[in-house]
C-alpha positions in Angstrom: 104.4 87.8 92.1 104.3 86.8 88.5 101.9 83.9 87.8 100.7 84.1 91.4 99.6 87.8 91.1 96.3 88.5 92.9 96.3 85.0 94.4 96.0 84.3 98.1 99.3 84.0 100.0 99.1 80.3 100.2 98.7 79.8 96.4 102.4 79.3 95.5 102.8 76.5 98.0 99.5 74.9 96.9 99.9 75.3 93.1 103.6 75.0 92.8 105.3 73.4 95.9 108.7 73.5 94.1 108.4 77.3 93.9 107.7 77.5 97.6 110.8 75.4 98.4 112.9 77.5 96.0 111.6 80.7 97.7 112.5 79.3 101.1 116.0 78.5 99.9 116.7 81.7 98.0 114.8 84.1 100.3 112.2 86.7 99.3 114.9 89.2 98.3 116.4 87.0 95.6 113.7 84.6 94.4 112.0 85.4 91.1 108.6 83.7 90.8 107.7 82.6 87.2 106.8 85.7 85.2 107.6 87.9 88.2 110.5 89.8 89.7 112.5 89.5 93.0 112.4 92.2 95.6 115.9 93.1 94.5 114.6 93.7 90.9 111.9 96.0 92.3 114.5 97.9 94.4 116.7 98.5 91.3 113.7 99.6 89.3 112.6 102.1 92.0 116.2 103.4 92.4 116.4 104.0 88.6 113.0 105.8 88.7 114.0 108.1 91.6 117.4 108.8 90.0 115.6 109.9 86.8 113.1 111.9 88.7 115.8 113.7 90.7 117.7 114.5 87.5 114.6 115.9 85.8 113.4 117.8 88.9 116.7 119.5 89.4 115.9 121.9 86.5 112.3 122.5 87.4 110.6 125.2 89.4 108.6 124.5 92.5 105.3 122.6 91.9 102.2 124.9 92.0 99.4 124.0 94.4 96.8 121.7 92.9 98.8 121.4 89.7 99.0 118.3 87.4 102.3 116.9 86.2 102.3 114.2 83.5 105.0 111.7 82.7 105.2 109.5 79.6 107.0 106.2 79.6 108.4 104.1 76.7 108.6 100.9 78.8 112.1 101.7 80.0 112.3 105.4 80.7 110.0 108.2 81.8 110.0 111.5 80.1 108.4 114.7 81.5 105.4 115.7 79.3 103.8 118.5 81.4 105.0 120.2 84.6 102.8 122.0 87.1 99.8 122.6 84.8 97.1 124.7 86.4 94.7 125.3 83.4 92.1 123.0 85.1 91.9 125.6 87.9 91.0 128.5 85.6 87.6 130.0 86.3 87.0 128.3 89.6 85.8 130.5 92.5 86.7 129.9 96.1 83.0 129.0 96.8 83.1 126.2 94.2 85.9 124.4 96.0 84.2 124.3 99.4 81.3 122.3 100.7 
């Protein structure tokens, strides 16, 4: 949504009617609002993320129950920092986890 982020759905038409016309012409899939990205951009970004995730996960063991996995990003790529950590579960008894 770019400059219209967190604004009501009618904000683009009210604040920048030319953007509303542009969006109607180009369609939601292709129109990039000022400072934002088109749905096609989002789809490509999600595809890249799932591709990297699948590549990294191919070499990993199954995820332990209640574990924590941590990824670090550099703005362009994610890197696996910790996989399936369960140290936070150490010392818990079954009674502590129930109400």
